[in-house]
C-alpha positions as CSV (number, residue, x, y, z in Angstrom):
1,X,-14.4,20.3,-27.0
2,X,-14.2,17.7,-23.7
3,X,-13.3,18.6,-20.4
4,X,-9.8,17.9,-19.2
5,X,-9.8,14.3,-16.7
6,X,-9.9,15.4,-13.2
7,X,-7.0,14.9,-10.8
8,X,-7.0,12.6,-8.4
9,X,-6.5,14.4,-4.7
10,X,-4.1,11.8,-3.0
11,X,-1.0,11.1,-4.5
12,X,1.2,7.6,-2.4
13,X,4.0,7.6,-4.9
14,X,6.3,10.0,-3.5
15,X,7.1,12.3,-0.7
16,X,4.3,15.5,-0.7
17,X,5.4,18.7,-1.2
18,X,6.8,20.4,2.0
19,X,3.2,22.8,2.2
20,X,1.0,19.4,2.4
21,X,2.4,18.8,6.0
22,X,-0.5,16.9,7.6
23,X,0.6,17.9,11.7
24,X,3.8,17.9,12.5
25,X,3.9,21.2,13.7
26,X,5.2,20.2,17.2
27,X,8.0,18.4,15.5
28,X,8.9,21.0,12.9
29,X,8.6,23.6,15.3
30,X,11.2,21.9,17.8
31,X,13.5,21.0,14.7
32,X,13.5,24.6,13.8
33,X,14.3,25.6,17.2
34,X,17.1,23.1,17.7
35,X,18.9,24.1,13.8
36,X,18.7,28.1,14.9
37,X,20.3,27.2,18.1
38,X,22.8,24.5,16.7
39,X,21.9,21.6,18.7
40,X,21.8,18.3,16.7
41,X,19.6,15.3,16.5
42,X,18.3,12.1,15.2
43,X,14.8,11.4,13.4
44,X,13.9,8.6,13.4
45,X,10.8,7.2,11.6
46,X,9.9,4.0,9.6
47,X,10.2,4.0,6.0
48,X,7.2,6.0,4.4
49,X,5.9,7.8,7.6
50,X,6.5,11.4,6.2
51,X,9.7,11.7,7.0
52,X,11.0,13.3,3.8
53,X,8.2,15.7,3.7
54,X,9.0,16.7,7.1
55,X,12.9,17.7,6.4
56,X,11.3,19.6,2.9
57,X,9.3,21.7,5.2
58,X,12.0,22.6,7.9
59,X,14.2,23.6,5.6
60,X,12.1,25.8,4.0
61,X,11.4,27.5,7.9
62,X,15.1,27.5,8.3
63,X,15.9,29.5,5.6
64,X,13.2,31.8,6.4
65,X,15.7,32.7,9.7
66,X,18.7,32.8,6.8
67,X,20.7,29.8,7.0
68,X,22.1,27.5,3.9
69,X,20.6,24.4,4.1
70,X,21.8,21.1,2.6
71,X,20.3,17.9,2.2
72,X,22.5,15.2,1.5
73,X,20.8,11.6,0.9
74,X,22.8,8.6,1.7
75,X,20.5,6.0,0.7
76,X,22.1,2.4,-0.6
77,X,25.9,4.1,0.2
78,X,28.7,1.8,-0.4
79,X,31.7,3.1,-0.1
80,X,33.4,5.7,1.2
81,X,34.3,8.0,-2.5
82,X,30.7,7.8,-3.0
83,X,29.9,9.3,0.0
84,X,32.3,12.0,-0.6
85,X,30.2,12.7,-4.2
86,X,27.0,12.5,-2.8
87,X,27.8,15.5,-0.4
88,X,30.0,17.1,-3.0
89,X,26.5,16.9,-4.9
90,X,24.3,18.1,-2.4
91,X,26.5,21.1,-1.9
92,X,25.3,22.1,-5.3
93,X,22.2,21.3,-5.5
94,X,20.9,22.5,-2.3
95,X,22.1,25.7,-1.9
96,X,21.1,28.6,-3.2
97,X,22.4,32.1,-4.4
98,X,25.8,34.0,-3.0
99,X,26.5,30.9,-0.8
100,X,26.1,28.1,-3.5
101,X,28.5,30.3,-6.0
102,X,30.9,30.2,-2.9
103,X,30.3,26.3,-2.5
104,X,31.2,25.5,-6.1
105,X,33.9,27.6,-6.6
106,X,35.4,26.0,-3.8
107,X,34.3,22.6,-4.9
108,X,36.2,23.5,-8.0
109,X,39.2,25.0,-6.5
110,X,39.8,21.9,-4.5
111,X,39.3,19.3,-7.6
112,X,39.7,21.9,-10.7
113,X,38.9,20.6,-14.4
114,X,41.7,20.3,-16.6
115,X,41.5,21.1,-20.5
116,X,43.1,19.0,-22.9
117,X,46.0,20.3,-25.1
118,X,44.5,21.8,-28.7
119,X,40.8,20.8,-27.9
120,X,37.8,21.9,-25.9
121,X,37.1,19.4,-23.8
122,X,37.6,19.7,-20.0
123,X,37.9,17.0,-17.9
124,X,37.8,16.0,-14.1
125,X,41.0,14.9,-12.7
126,X,41.0,11.2,-10.8
127,X,39.1,11.0,-7.2
128,X,42.1,12.4,-4.9
129,X,43.7,9.3,-3.9
130,X,43.5,10.0,-0.4
131,X,39.6,10.2,0.0
132,X,39.7,10.7,3.7
133,X,41.5,14.2,3.3
134,X,38.4,15.0,0.2
135,X,35.7,13.8,2.4
136,X,37.6,15.9,5.7
137,X,37.1,18.7,3.6
138,X,33.8,18.9,2.3
139,X,32.6,18.4,5.6
140,X,34.1,21.3,6.7
141,X,32.3,22.9,4.0
142,X,29.8,25.0,6.6
143,X,32.8,26.9,8.4
144,X,33.8,27.9,4.6
145,X,30.3,29.2,4.1
146,X,30.6,31.0,7.5
147,X,33.7,32.6,7.3
148,X,32.9,34.4,3.9
149,X,28.8,35.2,4.4
150,X,28.3,35.2,8.0
151,X,25.4,32.2,7.4
152,X,25.3,29.1,9.5
153,X,24.3,25.5,7.5
154,X,21.8,23.3,8.7
155,X,22.9,19.5,7.1
156,X,20.5,17.2,6.4
157,X,22.4,13.5,6.2
158,X,19.1,11.5,5.4
159,X,19.2,7.7,6.0
160,X,22.2,8.5,8.0
161,X,22.1,4.5,9.1
162,X,23.1,3.4,5.4
163,X,27.2,4.8,6.6
164,X,27.6,1.4,8.8
165,X,27.8,0.1,5.2
166,X,31.4,1.5,3.9
167,X,34.5,0.1,4.6
168,X,35.3,1.3,6.8
169,X,32.0,2.6,8.3
170,X,32.4,6.2,8.4
171,X,30.7,7.3,11.5
172,X,34.2,7.7,13.1
173,X,35.2,9.9,10.3
174,X,32.1,12.3,10.2
175,X,32.2,12.8,13.9
176,X,35.4,13.8,14.2
177,X,35.1,16.5,12.0
178,X,31.2,17.6,13.1
179,X,32.1,18.3,17.3
180,X,34.8,21.0,15.3
181,X,31.7,23.2,14.2
182,X,30.0,25.0,17.0
183,X,27.4,27.7,15.3
184,X,28.9,27.2,12.0
185,X,26.5,24.5,11.4
186,X,24.1,22.6,13.5
187,X,22.8,18.7,11.7
188,X,20.1,16.4,11.5
189,X,20.6,12.9,11.0
190,X,18.1,10.7,9.7
191,X,16.9,7.2,9.4
192,X,14.3,4.8,8.7
193,X,16.0,1.8,10.2
194,X,15.1,1.6,14.3
195,X,17.4,-0.8,14.3
196,X,21.3,0.2,12.4
197,X,20.1,4.1,14.1
198,X,19.7,2.1,17.5
199,X,23.5,0.9,16.8
200,X,24.6,4.4,15.9
201,X,23.5,6.3,18.3
202,X,22.8,4.0,21.5
203,X,25.8,1.7,21.6
204,X,28.3,3.2,23.7
205,X,31.0,1.7,21.8
206,X,30.2,4.1,18.6
207,X,31.5,7.7,18.0
208,X,28.0,9.3,17.7
209,X,26.7,7.5,21.0
210,X,24.8,10.3,23.2
211,X,25.4,13.2,20.5
212,X,22.3,14.0,19.1
213,X,18.9,14.6,20.4
214,X,16.1,11.8,19.7
215,X,12.9,12.5,17.7
216,X,10.5,10.0,17.0
217,X,7.8,10.3,14.3
218,X,4.4,8.9,15.9
219,X,1.4,7.7,13.4
220,X,-0.6,10.9,12.1
221,X,-3.3,11.8,14.6
222,X,-6.7,10.3,13.6
223,X,-8.3,13.6,14.0
224,X,-6.1,15.6,11.0
225,X,-6.2,12.6,8.9
226,X,-9.7,12.5,8.6
227,X,-9.9,16.5,8.0
228,X,-7.2,16.4,5.7
229,X,-9.1,13.4,3.3
230,X,-12.9,14.7,4.2
231,X,-11.7,18.3,2.8
232,X,-10.6,17.0,-0.5
233,X,-12.8,14.6,-1.2
234,X,-15.2,17.5,-0.6
235,X,-13.2,19.8,-2.8
236,X,-13.4,17.7,-5.6
237,X,-17.4,17.1,-5.3
238,X,-17.1,13.3,-3.9
239,X,-18.3,12.8,0.1
240,X,-16.4,10.0,1.8
241,X,-19.0,9.4,4.0
242,X,-19.3,6.4,6.6
243,X,-16.1,4.7,5.2
244,X,-14.0,7.8,6.8
245,X,-14.6,5.5,9.5
246,X,-13.0,2.2,8.0
247,X,-10.4,3.9,6.0
248,X,-8.9,6.2,9.1
249,X,-9.1,2.6,11.2
250,X,-7.4,0.3,8.7
251,X,-4.6,3.0,7.5
252,X,-3.7,3.3,11.7
253,X,-2.1,6.9,11.4
254,X,0.4,5.5,8.6
255,X,1.0,8.6,5.8
256,X,1.7,6.8,3.4
257,X,-1.0,3.8,3.4
258,X,-3.8,6.8,4.0
259,X,-2.9,8.1,1.1
260,X,-2.8,5.2,-0.8
261,X,-6.4,4.1,0.5
262,X,-7.8,7.5,0.2
263,X,-6.3,7.2,-3.3
264,X,-8.3,4.1,-4.1
265,X,-11.3,5.1,-2.8
266,X,-11.6,8.1,-4.4
267,X,-11.0,6.9,-8.1
268,X,-13.8,4.3,-6.8
269,X,-16.2,7.2,-5.8
270,X,-18.3,8.7,-8.8
271,X,-18.4,12.5,-8.9
272,X,-21.7,13.6,-7.1
273,X,-21.8,10.4,-5.0
274,X,-21.1,9.3,-1.7
275,X,-18.1,6.2,-1.3
276,X,-20.2,3.5,0.3
277,X,-19.4,-0.2,1.8
278,X,-18.9,-1.4,-2.0
279,X,-17.0,1.4,-3.1
280,X,-14.8,0.9,0.0
281,X,-14.2,-2.9,-0.9
282,X,-13.8,-2.7,-4.7
283,X,-11.1,-0.2,-3.2
284,X,-9.3,-2.6,-1.1
285,X,-8.9,-4.7,-4.2
286,X,-7.1,-2.3,-6.1
287,X,-4.6,-1.7,-3.3
288,X,-4.2,-5.7,-2.9
289,X,-3.2,-5.7,-6.5
290,X,-0.8,-2.6,-6.3
291,X,0.7,-4.3,-2.9
292,X,0.5,-8.4,-3.6
293,X,4.0,-8.2,-4.9
294,X,5.7,-6.4,-2.3
295,X,3.9,-8.3,0.3
296,X,5.2,-11.8,-1.1
297,X,8.7,-10.1,-1.5
298,X,8.1,-9.4,2.2
299,X,7.0,-12.7,3.0
300,X,9.5,-14.5,1.2
301,X,12.3,-12.5,2.9
302,X,11.6,-13.8,6.4
303,X,12.0,-17.7,7.6
304,X,9.7,-19.9,9.2
305,X,10.0,-18.3,12.6
306,X,9.9,-14.5,11.8
307,X,6.5,-15.4,9.7
308,X,5.1,-17.1,12.3
309,X,6.2,-14.3,15.2
310,X,4.8,-11.7,12.4
311,X,1.6,-13.6,12.5
312,X,1.3,-13.5,16.5
313,X,1.9,-10.1,16.5
314,X,-0.7,-9.2,14.0
315,X,-3.1,-11.6,15.8
316,X,-2.2,-10.0,19.1
317,X,-0.2,-6.7,20.5
318,X,1.5,-9.6,23.0
319,X,2.6,-12.1,20.5
320,X,4.6,-14.0,23.3
321,X,0.5,-14.7,25.3
322,X,0.7,-19.0,25.4
323,X,-2.7,-19.1,23.1
324,X,-1.3,-17.4,20.7
325,X,1.7,-19.3,20.3
326,X,0.2,-22.6,20.7
327,X,-2.0,-22.1,17.4
328,X,1.0,-20.9,15.3
329,X,2.9,-23.8,16.7
330,X,5.9,-21.3,17.7
331,X,8.2,-21.8,21.0
332,X,8.3,-19.1,22.8
333,X,12.3,-18.7,22.6
334,X,11.9,-18.8,19.1
335,X,9.3,-16.0,18.8
336,X,10.6,-14.2,21.1
337,X,14.5,-13.8,19.5
338,X,12.2,-13.6,16.0
339,X,10.2,-10.7,17.3
340,X,13.6,-8.9,18.4
341,X,14.7,-9.3,14.7
342,X,11.6,-8.3,13.3
343,X,11.7,-5.2,15.3
344,X,15.4,-4.3,14.4
345,X,15.0,-4.6,10.6
346,X,11.8,-2.2,11.0
347,X,8.8,-4.3,10.5
348,X,7.6,-4.4,14.2
349,X,7.0,-0.8,16.3
350,X,6.2,-0.4,19.9
351,X,6.3,-1.9,23.4
352,X,7.3,-5.8,24.4
353,X,3.5,-6.3,25.2
354,X,2.1,-3.6,23.0
355,X,3.7,-4.9,19.5
356,X,2.2,-3.6,16.0
357,X,3.3,-4.4,12.8
358,X,4.6,-1.0,10.9
359,X,2.8,-1.6,7.8
360,X,-1.6,-2.0,8.7
361,X,-2.1,-3.0,5.5
362,X,0.6,-5.8,5.5
363,X,-1.1,-6.5,9.0
364,X,-4.3,-7.0,7.4
365,X,-2.9,-9.1,4.6
366,X,-1.3,-11.4,7.6
367,X,-4.7,-11.9,9.0
368,X,-6.3,-12.4,5.8
369,X,-4.3,-15.6,5.4
370,X,-1.9,-13.9,2.5
371,X,-4.5,-14.2,0.3
372,X,-6.2,-10.8,-0.1
373,X,-7.2,-7.3,1.9
374,X,-10.6,-7.9,1.8
375,X,-11.2,-11.5,2.7
376,X,-13.4,-12.3,6.3
377,X,-11.2,-13.4,9.0
378,X,-12.6,-17.0,9.4
379,X,-10.9,-17.7,13.2
380,X,-12.8,-15.2,15.9
381,X,-8.9,-13.9,17.1
382,X,-10.1,-12.7,21.2
383,X,-6.6,-12.8,23.2
């Protein structure tokens, strides 16, 4: 009988399992303490930075403390009706045991099903025309759970910035209900769009201004990543060798990009063998094929000033240096405005004179002339 194919230990296609969390112990401990102390917080991280995996682990640890947890994902939200549906679904799917049974019963009481006479068909009534009343009621479910079970609830609102897309924006309504919750609930407002999250929590005119402690995920430490990747190569009878340094340097602490690079390098390293420069170059070619359409989409979605400014930031952490701007034929005022838009849209992070592209592989692609990841840089960029 043929032996089953060996499984690649690096899966970059979806969030890692809670138990696969890499070196986020400080953030994990803080989030759990804040939840236990009924202190609300906002967690901001670029997309694919491990936010979802961290939140899974937080929920697991909080449940061990006897709290309920509910996870609501607002990604792509379009309407108030949809927000109410997502919150209702989250209570049905996230809770366990007595708390879930109670929540389902309460929800069915609020929205009872009706049986069509002389049939076994049951239908749900039309959505309550006073959708605001329904949403208020759903937002107050932690109070009802606490009253019946004695357990408080941690509610995670993921991609929270998307509540700004509804008409009207939902931050005022949500804030008006949540401020009534004391020991009954604590909240994590998580988001992957820094500009919109800053608008929600940093604008004095908005309801959530100053209402949640700020936590921002940083790149993963290189030591922790090196240990994680090297150990999994070794477990599968492969030696990553000196290419570990190349991989860690290229990934720059980006969780998902680290796993992608490790995945394709593992594929190019034979069992019992050691990764070398040839296998690393082949892995980069594989990664380029994987990401080409994504990078083309990003590039084509930028205007000319944003493209040139993105290239300037890939070249130099201070894109407003005169030589950088001259080489790219980019006026300083134009670069400054485009830089601010790129930060707002989440393509760029850091302090104003220490900027970098959030995606290290996009940065590498830009430097390689938007052609591939392995093309040697023909111009010396020493600014």
